[in-house]
Each structure stands twice: as C-alpha cells, then as structure tokens.
N, C-alpha and C positions, 0 to 999 in steps of 0.2 A: 478565504477559500479562493480558488481559481475562478476567473470569469468564465462565463459560458462560451464566449468567443474563443478563448484560449483552449478550453477543454475540448472543443470540437476539433482542434488541430493535433491534440496529443493522442498517442496510441502506445500500446505495449511495444517496447523495443525489440522484443523477440518474436511475437506472433502477429504484430500489427493490428490486433484487435482494439476496438475503442475502449476508452477508459471513462469512468464516471466517478463522481464523488462517492466515497464509501459511506454506507449508512452509519449513523451514530452508534447503533447497537454493535456493529462489527468493530468500530473504532474502540469502544469501551471494552469489549471482550479482548481485543488484542492488547490494549494497554494493561489490562489486568494480568495477562500472561507475561507481558514484558516486565511488569513490576515484580512478578514472582520469579523472574529469571528463567522463564520457560519459552521465550520467543526468540527464534533465530531467523536470519535472512537466508536467502538461497546459498550464500557463500559460507554458511555455517557460523556466522558471527552473531553474538547476542546483540540485540538492539539496546543501546544505552540511553538514547533520548526518549522522553515521553512521547507517546503517540497521541496527537490531538486531532489529526486529520490525515487523509490519504486518498488514494485513487484505487478503484477496484476494476480489474480487467473484466470485460464483457462476459466471459465464461465463468467468472467468480472464482477462478483458481489461483489468482495472484493479487496481492495487495501491495501497493507502492506507497510507503510512508512519505510524509512531507516534512521538511526541515525549514523553519522560518518562512513558511508559505511557498517553498520551492519543492516540487515533486522530485523525488530521487528515482530517476528512471533508467537505471542500469539494471540488467538482468540480475546481478548479484545483490542488489538492494531489495529485490522483491521478497515478500514473505509468501511462501506457497501455502495455500489453504486446502484443507481436506475437502473432498467432494461433499456436496450437501446431502 
C-alpha cells in the first residue's frame, strides 16, 4: 500500500478531492464484479487485472485501482461508483 506521506500528496485528477485507501470490503466487492466480467472503468473498458487495492475519492464516487502498487490516476482509469 501507499505510504501515508505519499497519500497526502495524491488527489483525484479531475476534482482534486483527497484520496484514501479503499476499504477492504469495497475492494472485495469490486473484485467480485471484475471476476464476473461486470466491472468497467470510466472509459468503458473492462478491468482485466485482479483488484487487490485501490484509492477512494473523498466523496466516495470514484475508485482508482492500483497496479503493482502504483495507483492508476487518470480519469479514464476510475471506476465510477453508485451513490450510497
């Protein structure tokens, strides 16, 4: 996972809202959707890599997956989440 120092520097590339480590429950839910072929990113592409960690935007509306410990922080990489 990303160090706390680095995490304080990262923000959503679109809204500039802070990012936080995604809760494990959300990661597990998204991985189940990905494994079932039902998870797409904002660009409309299915996610192919397993989701083991990621960052959640402060408003909870976007999840940014990580690949090999590196956050994918382009707007198209975001997985848009439904409102709670």
